C-alpha positions as CSV (number, residue, x, y, z in Angstrom):
1,M,26.8,1.6,17.3
2,R,26.0,0.2,13.9
3,P,28.3,1.3,11.1
4,S,25.3,2.9,9.3
5,G,24.2,4.7,12.5
6,R,20.8,2.9,12.4
7,Q,19.1,1.8,15.6
8,V,19.2,-1.9,16.4
9,N,15.6,-2.3,15.2
10,E,15.7,0.0,12.2
11,M,15.3,-1.2,8.6
12,R,17.2,0.3,5.7
13,P,14.9,2.4,3.4
14,I,12.6,0.2,1.4
15,S,11.5,1.0,-2.2
16,I,9.5,-1.3,-4.6
17,E,8.9,0.0,-8.2
18,V,6.6,-2.2,-10.2
19,G,6.2,-2.6,-14.0
20,V,9.9,-2.0,-14.7
21,T,10.2,-4.4,-17.6
22,K,8.1,-4.5,-20.8
23,H,7.6,-8.1,-21.5
24,A,7.4,-10.0,-18.1
25,E,3.9,-10.7,-16.8
26,G,5.1,-9.3,-13.4
27,S,8.1,-7.3,-12.5
28,C,9.6,-5.0,-9.9
29,L,12.8,-3.4,-8.8
30,I,13.2,-3.7,-5.1
31,K,15.7,-1.6,-3.2
32,I,16.5,-2.3,0.5
33,G,19.2,0.3,1.3
34,D,22.0,-0.3,-1.3
35,T,20.8,-3.8,-2.2
36,H,18.9,-3.6,-5.5
37,V,17.3,-6.6,-7.1
38,L,15.3,-6.9,-10.4
39,C,12.5,-9.5,-10.0
40,T,10.4,-10.8,-12.9
41,A,7.7,-13.4,-13.1
42,T,7.0,-15.5,-16.3
43,I,3.8,-17.5,-16.8
44,D,4.1,-20.9,-18.6
45,E,0.9,-22.8,-19.2
46,R,2.8,-26.0,-18.8
47,V,4.2,-27.6,-15.7
48,P,7.3,-29.7,-15.2
49,P,6.9,-33.4,-16.2
50,F,6.6,-34.5,-12.6
51,M,3.6,-32.2,-12.0
52,K,1.7,-33.2,-15.2
53,N,-2.0,-34.1,-14.7
54,S,-1.7,-33.3,-11.0
55,G,-4.1,-30.3,-11.1
56,L,-1.5,-28.4,-9.2
57,G,0.5,-25.3,-10.1
58,W,4.2,-24.8,-9.6
59,V,6.4,-21.8,-8.7
60,T,10.1,-21.9,-9.2
61,A,12.9,-19.4,-9.0
62,E,16.3,-18.5,-10.5
63,Y,18.8,-16.2,-8.9
64,G,22.0,-14.5,-10.2
65,M,24.3,-11.5,-9.6
66,L,25.6,-9.2,-12.2
67,P,29.5,-9.1,-12.3
68,R,29.8,-5.7,-10.7
69,A,27.0,-6.1,-8.2
70,T,29.8,-6.5,-5.6
71,H,32.9,-4.6,-4.7
72,S,35.1,-6.5,-7.1
73,R,34.0,-8.0,-10.4
74,M,32.7,-11.6,-10.3
75,R,32.9,-13.9,-13.3
76,R,29.6,-14.6,-15.0
77,E,28.1,-17.8,-13.9
78,A,26.6,-18.3,-17.3
79,K,30.2,-18.9,-18.4
80,E,31.6,-20.7,-15.4
81,G,28.5,-22.6,-14.2
82,Q,26.4,-22.0,-11.1
83,S,28.1,-22.0,-7.8
84,G,26.7,-24.0,-4.9
85,R,25.8,-20.7,-3.2
86,T,23.7,-19.6,-6.1
87,Q,21.9,-23.0,-6.3
88,E,21.2,-22.9,-2.6
89,I,19.8,-19.3,-2.7
90,Q,17.5,-20.0,-5.7
91,R,16.1,-23.1,-4.1
92,L,15.4,-21.1,-1.0
93,I,13.6,-18.4,-3.0
94,G,11.5,-21.1,-4.9
95,R,10.4,-23.0,-1.8
96,S,9.7,-19.9,0.1
97,L,7.4,-18.5,-2.6
98,R,5.7,-21.9,-3.1
99,A,4.9,-22.0,0.6
100,G,2.6,-19.0,0.2
101,V,0.8,-20.3,-2.9
102,D,-2.5,-22.2,-3.1
103,R,-1.3,-24.5,-5.9
104,V,-4.8,-25.8,-6.5
105,A,-6.2,-22.3,-7.1
106,L,-3.2,-21.5,-9.4
107,G,-4.1,-24.4,-11.7
108,E,-1.8,-26.5,-13.7
109,R,0.7,-23.9,-14.8
110,Q,4.1,-22.8,-13.8
111,I,5.4,-19.3,-12.9
112,T,9.1,-18.8,-12.9
113,V,10.5,-15.9,-10.8
114,D,13.9,-14.5,-11.8
115,C,15.8,-12.5,-9.3
116,D,18.8,-10.6,-10.7
117,V,21.0,-8.7,-8.2
118,I,22.0,-5.4,-9.7
119,Q,23.8,-4.2,-6.6
120,A,24.6,-6.1,-3.4
121,D,25.0,-4.7,0.1
122,G,23.8,-7.6,2.2
123,G,20.5,-9.4,2.4
124,T,20.2,-10.2,-1.4
125,R,18.3,-13.5,-0.8
126,C,15.8,-11.7,1.5
127,A,15.3,-8.9,-1.0
128,S,14.8,-11.5,-3.7
129,I,12.1,-13.3,-1.8
130,T,10.3,-10.1,-0.9
131,G,10.5,-8.6,-4.4
132,G,9.9,-12.0,-6.0
133,W,6.5,-12.2,-4.2
134,V,5.6,-8.8,-5.7
135,A,6.5,-9.9,-9.2
136,L,4.6,-13.2,-8.7
137,K,1.5,-11.4,-7.4
138,L,1.4,-9.0,-10.4
139,A,1.6,-12.0,-12.7
140,V,-1.2,-13.8,-10.8
141,N,-3.3,-10.6,-11.0
142,K,-3.1,-10.8,-14.8
143,L,-4.3,-14.4,-14.7
144,M,-7.2,-13.4,-12.5
145,K,-8.1,-10.4,-14.7
146,A,-8.2,-12.6,-17.7
147,G,-10.5,-15.1,-15.9
148,L,-7.9,-17.9,-16.1
149,V,-7.7,-18.1,-12.3
150,R,-10.9,-17.6,-10.2
151,T,-9.6,-17.6,-6.6
152,D,-6.5,-15.7,-5.6
153,P,-3.7,-18.2,-5.0
154,L,-1.7,-15.7,-3.1
155,P,-3.8,-14.8,-0.1
156,D,-0.9,-13.3,2.0
157,P,2.5,-11.8,1.2
158,V,5.7,-13.7,1.6
159,A,8.6,-11.7,2.8
160,A,12.1,-12.2,4.3
161,V,14.5,-10.3,6.4
162,S,17.9,-10.8,7.9
163,C,18.7,-10.5,11.6
164,G,21.9,-11.2,13.5
165,I,24.2,-10.4,16.4
166,Y,26.7,-7.7,15.7
167,A,29.1,-6.4,18.4
168,G,27.1,-8.4,20.9
169,Q,23.7,-6.9,20.0
170,P,20.8,-8.4,18.2
171,I,20.1,-6.2,15.1
172,L,17.7,-6.1,12.2
173,D,18.4,-6.0,8.5
174,L,22.2,-6.5,8.2
175,D,24.0,-4.6,5.6
176,Y,27.3,-5.9,4.2
177,P,29.7,-4.4,6.8
178,E,27.5,-5.9,9.6
179,D,27.0,-9.2,7.8
180,S,30.7,-9.7,7.2
181,E,31.5,-9.3,10.9
182,A,28.4,-10.7,12.6
183,G,28.9,-13.3,15.3
184,V,25.5,-14.8,14.4
185,D,23.7,-14.4,11.1
186,G,20.1,-15.4,10.3
187,N,17.4,-15.1,7.6
188,F,13.7,-15.3,8.5
189,V,11.0,-16.0,5.9
190,M,7.4,-15.4,7.0
191,T,3.8,-15.2,5.8
192,A,0.8,-14.0,7.7
193,G,2.7,-14.0,11.0
194,R,3.8,-17.6,10.5
195,L,7.3,-18.9,9.8
196,I,8.2,-20.5,6.5
197,E,11.9,-20.9,7.0
198,V,14.6,-19.9,9.4
199,Q,18.3,-20.1,8.5
200,M,20.6,-19.4,11.6
201,S,24.2,-20.0,12.1
202,A,26.9,-19.0,14.7
203,E,29.7,-17.6,12.7
204,G,31.9,-16.2,15.4
205,A,30.1,-16.9,18.6
206,T,27.3,-19.2,19.9
207,F,23.9,-17.7,20.9
208,T,21.3,-18.3,23.5
209,R,17.6,-19.1,23.4
210,D,16.9,-15.6,24.7
211,Q,19.0,-14.1,21.9
212,M,17.1,-16.2,19.4
213,T,13.8,-14.9,20.7
214,K,15.0,-11.3,20.4
215,L,16.0,-12.0,16.8
216,L,12.6,-13.4,16.1
217,D,11.0,-10.3,17.6
218,L,13.1,-8.1,15.4
219,A,12.3,-10.2,12.4
220,D,8.5,-9.8,13.1
221,A,8.9,-6.0,13.1
222,G,11.0,-6.0,9.9
223,I,8.6,-8.3,8.1
224,A,5.7,-6.0,9.0
225,E,7.4,-3.1,7.3
226,L,8.2,-5.2,4.2
227,V,4.7,-6.5,3.9
228,A,3.3,-2.9,4.1
229,A,5.6,-2.0,1.2
230,Q,4.6,-5.1,-0.8
231,K,0.9,-4.4,-0.3
232,A,1.3,-0.8,-1.4
233,A,3.2,-1.9,-4.5
234,V,0.6,-4.3,-5.7
235,A,-2.5,-2.2,-4.7
């Protein structure tokens, strides 16, 4: 039995509210259970120096957690400097979103996706990728409406979900009590039924190829639910 009482293949409730900030070209508040992340997308008509005159666009991401997003207060990283964990997560978000972008169609401009965790209960990086794509899509829609981009550079949603082995069972969408005690923990990033990135680690027990396949099947089902919510949000 899962602590939440959910079935092994059951996602937490998914909510995506768009247009939640006044100034960002794209924004949403994504809620997956008790994990809440504010995602914004900012368009810059310049690219980083290493991309100049390439004809290619660029998408990057930044990630952070508010001090009381967790059970006890964390120190602000703006004061202390970014942790290695934060750097690793924002690189994951950035490369995951870039994998779903036609950078030729985007044109030589940069879009920065900011993901700020308001409340954390497991799966913050997955929620950030899923919500980050929505914010990115809304920003791209504005470029297309203005005639600055002719072909949609985001043909398919990019979404991410966590899966793991808890109490010996493969389960979908781990919340914090499950994540903190899982024998195996994994994050799956996908687009259009294809894998972008898989992060898997044995944290308390090794796992078999068969268990890995079951986790992939669970991830497929979870991603389908997330993509449906993404498409509804940007429709």
